[in-house]
VEXNUGU-596022 format. One record per residue (C-alpha): residue number from 0; x, y, z; residue in one letter. Coordinates in steps of 0.1 Angstrom, whole numbers, plus 5000, padded with zeros to 4 digits. Layout:
<lumnus>
LUMNU   nr  east  north    up  rest
LUMNU  NUM     X      Y     Z     A
...
</lumnus>
This chain:
<lumnus>
LUMNU   nr  east  north    up  rest
LUMNU    0  4946   5007  5179     M
LUMNU    1  4978   5008  5159     S
LUMNU    2  5007   5032  5165     I
LUMNU    3  5010   5060  5140     A
LUMNU    4  5043   5067  5124     P
LUMNU    5  5043   5102  5139     E
LUMNU    6  5043   5086  5173     Q
LUMNU    7  5076   5069  5166     V
LUMNU    8  5109   5088  5163     E
LUMNU    9  5126   5082  5129     A
LUMNU   10  5159   5064  5133     P
LUMNU   11  5177   5088  5109     A
LUMNU   12  5171   5123  5094     R
LUMNU   13  5168   5109  5058     D
LUMNU   14  5137   5089  5066     A
LUMNU   15  5111   5086  5039     V
LUMNU   16  5076   5076  5050     L
LUMNU   17  5051   5055  5030     F
LUMNU   18  5017   5051  5046     K
LUMNU   19  4982   5040  5037     S
LUMNU   20  4957   5068  5030     S
LUMNU   21  4920   5059  5027     P
LUMNU   22  4913   5095  5015     V
LUMNU   23  4938   5093  4986     R
LUMNU   24  4925   5058  4977     T
LUMNU   25  4890   5072  4976     F
LUMNU   26  4900   5100  4953     V
LUMNU   27  4920   5078  4930     A
LUMNU   28  4893   5052  4927     L
LUMNU   29  4866   5078  4923     F
LUMNU   30  4885   5095  4894     L
LUMNU   31  4892   5061  4878     L
LUMNU   32  4855   5052  4879     L
LUMNU   33  4845   5086  4865     M
LUMNU   34  4870   5083  4837     A
LUMNU   35  4856   5048  4829     S
LUMNU   36  4821   5063  4828     F
LUMNU   37  4832   5090  4804     A
LUMNU   38  4847   5064  4781     L
LUMNU   39  4819   5039  4782     V
LUMNU   40  4788   5061  4781     S
LUMNU   41  4792   5074  4745     P
LUMNU   42  4796   5037  4733     I
LUMNU   43  4765   5026  4752     V
LUMNU   44  4746   5056  4737     A
LUMNU   45  4757   5046  4702     M
LUMNU   46  4747   5009  4706     L
LUMNU   47  4711   5015  4715     G
LUMNU   48  4685   5040  4724     E
LUMNU   49  4691   5058  4756     S
LUMNU   50  4666   5034  4773     G
LUMNU   51  4652   5055  4801     A
LUMNU   52  4654   5088  4781     G
LUMNU   53  4676   5105  4808     N
LUMNU   54  4693   5137  4800     R
LUMNU   55  4732   5135  4800     W
LUMNU   56  4734   5154  4833     W
LUMNU   57  4710   5130  4850     Q
LUMNU   58  4732   5101  4839     T
LUMNU   59  4763   5119  4850     A
LUMNU   60  4748   5125  4884     A
LUMNU   61  4740   5088  4887     Q
LUMNU   62  4776   5080  4878     A
LUMNU   63  4789   5104  4905     V
LUMNU   64  4767   5088  4931     V
LUMNU   65  4777   5052  4921     V
LUMNU   66  4814   5061  4919     A
LUMNU   67  4813   5078  4953     A
LUMNU   68  4795   5049  4970     L
LUMNU   69  4818   5023  4954     A
LUMNU   70  4850   5043  4962     S
LUMNU   71  4838   5049  4997     G
LUMNU   72  4829   5013  5003     A
LUMNU   73  4863   5001  4992     Y
LUMNU   74  4884   5028  5008     A
LUMNU   75  4867   5025  5042     Y
LUMNU   76  4861   4988  5042     S
LUMNU   77  4875   4966  5069     T
LUMNU   78  4905   4956  5047     R
LUMNU   79  4910   4991  5033     G
LUMNU   80  4910   5009  5066     S
LUMNU   81  4938   4988  5081     L
LUMNU   82  4967   5011  5086     R
LUMNU   83  5001   5002  5070     T
LUMNU   84  5032   5022  5070     W
LUMNU   85  5068   5017  5060     V
LUMNU   86  5097   5041  5068     R
LUMNU   87  5130   5037  5050     V
LUMNU   88  5161   5055  5062     S
LUMNU   89  5199   5050  5065     S
LUMNU   90  5191   5037  5100     G
LUMNU   91  5170   5007  5086     G
LUMNU   92  5135   4997  5077     L
LUMNU   93  5105   5002  5099     E
LUMNU   94  5073   4984  5092     L
LUMNU   95  5038   4983  5107     A
LUMNU   96  5013   4963  5085     A
LUMNU   97  4976   4959  5088     Q
LUMNU   98  4973   4975  5123     E
LUMNU   99  5004   4956  5137     S
LUMNU  100  5029   4970  5161     D
LUMNU  101  5059   4985  5143     P
LUMNU  102  5091   4967  5140     I
LUMNU  103  5126   4979  5130     M
LUMNU  104  5153   4961  5111     L
LUMNU  105  5188   4974  5105     D
LUMNU  106  5199   4970  5069     W
LUMNU  107  5226   4944  5080     A
LUMNU  108  5198   4923  5096     D
LUMNU  109  5178   4920  5064     I
LUMNU  110  5183   4889  5042     K
LUMNU  111  5160   4899  5014     H
LUMNU  112  5134   4926  5005     V
LUMNU  113  5109   4922  4977     T
LUMNU  114  5082   4945  4964     V
LUMNU  115  5060   4925  4940     R
LUMNU  116  5026   4923  4924     R
LUMNU  117  5002   4896  4933     Q
LUMNU  118  4970   4900  4913     G
LUMNU  119  4958   4936  4919     F
LUMNU  120  4979   4940  4951     K
LUMNU  121  5014   4952  4956     N
LUMNU  122  5031   4932  4984     L
LUMNU  123  5062   4940  5004     L
LUMNU  124  5081   4910  5018     E
LUMNU  125  5110   4916  5043     V
LUMNU  126  5130   4885  5053     T
LUMNU  127  5152   4890  5083     P
LUMNU  128  5185   4871  5087     I
LUMNU  129  5173   4859  5120     D
LUMNU  130  5140   4866  5138     M
LUMNU  131  5160   4875  5170     D
LUMNU  132  5173   4906  5151     R
LUMNU  133  5139   4921  5147     V
LUMNU  134  5134   4950  5171     H
LUMNU  135  5099   4960  5183     P
LUMNU  136  5098   4998  5180     V
LUMNU  137  5071   5006  5204     Q
LUMNU  138  5041   4988  5220     G
LUMNU  139  5034   4951  5222     E
LUMNU  140  4997   4950  5220     E
LUMNU  141  4988   4939  5184     A
LUMNU  142  5020   4919  5177     G
LUMNU  143  5043   4920  5147     P
LUMNU  144  5033   4924  5111     P
LUMNU  145  5019   4893  5094     P
LUMNU  146  5044   4865  5085     L
LUMNU  147  5044   4844  5054     A
LUMNU  148  5065   4814  5044     E
LUMNU  149  5086   4824  5013     T
LUMNU  150  5114   4807  4994     P
LUMNU  151  5139   4828  5015     D
LUMNU  152  5123   4818  5048     G
LUMNU  153  5098   4835  5071     Q
LUMNU  154  5091   4871  5058     S
LUMNU  155  5071   4900  5072     F
LUMNU  156  5045   4910  5047     T
LUMNU  157  5025   4941  5040     A
LUMNU  158  4999   4950  5014     D
LUMNU  159  5010   4981  4997     L
LUMNU  160  4978   4987  4977     S
LUMNU  161  4969   5019  4996     E
LUMNU  162  5004   5031  5004     V
LUMNU  163  5014   5066  4992     W
LUMNU  164  5038   5075  4976     P
LUMNU  165  5036   5046  4953     S
LUMNU  166  5052   5011  4956     P
LUMNU  167  5074   5022  4927     R
LUMNU  168  5089   5050  4948     R
LUMNU  169  5093   5025  4977     L
LUMNU  170  5114   5003  4954     R
LUMNU  171  5136   5032  4945     R
LUMNU  172  5142   5041  4982     E
LUMNU  173  5149   5005  4991     L
LUMNU  174  5175   5003  4962     A
LUMNU  175  5194   5032  4978     K
LUMNU  176  5200   5012  5009     H
LUMNU  177  5202   4976  4998     L
LUMNU  178  5233   4959  4984     P
LUMNU  179  5233   4958  4945     P
LUMNU  180  5221   4922  4942     D
LUMNU  181  5191   4928  4966     D
LUMNU  182  5184   4962  4951     A
LUMNU  183  5179   4947  4916     S
LUMNU  184  5157   4920  4930     A
LUMNU  185  5135   4946  4947     A
LUMNU  186  5133   4965  4915     E
LUMNU  187  5123   4937  4891     T
LUMNU  188  5097   4917  4910     R
</lumnus>
C-alpha cells in the first residue's frame, strides 16, 4: 500500500499537490465518449437506415452504458489505479509514482526535470545530480519510483496521464522553481 500525500508533511507552505484521481479520469473519459457518440450518431443515421429501428433514447441509453463500462474499466484497471503524486514547493520536489514510496529532492539536487508526451501519455522525468542526494520521505516498503535511463542519466519517471491538475499546470509550477534553462526545457518538451 502506498503512502498518501496527506500522510507526509509538506516541506514548505507554498506546496502544490498533483495526484492521480480515478474518479476524475472516469468522468473525463465518460464525457469524451458521450461527446464522440453525439458527433458520430447523426452521421451514422444519415449513411444508412437505422438498422435495428431503435428509438433515439434507446441508442442514447446504450451509449451511456458502453461509455460507463469503458470509462470504468480504464479508470479502475490495474494500471489506472496505481497512485501517483507529485508535490512542488520552494522546499523541493516530492514524487511517489505508481505505488512507490515517496522521495524528496531539493532543487539544488536536481540536474534536470522534463515533462513530455510519449504517445498518449504524459511523462515526468526527474534526474538527480547524484542518487545519494535522493531522500526517502517516509517508508521503505515499495521502494523508490521507477527509474529509466535517459540522455541525462538515470531518471525517476512518473506517468502523469491521470494526474490532476493537468501536466501543463505542473510544468508552470516547475518553471517557478527551476533555473531559467531547465524551466524552458520543462515547458517545451
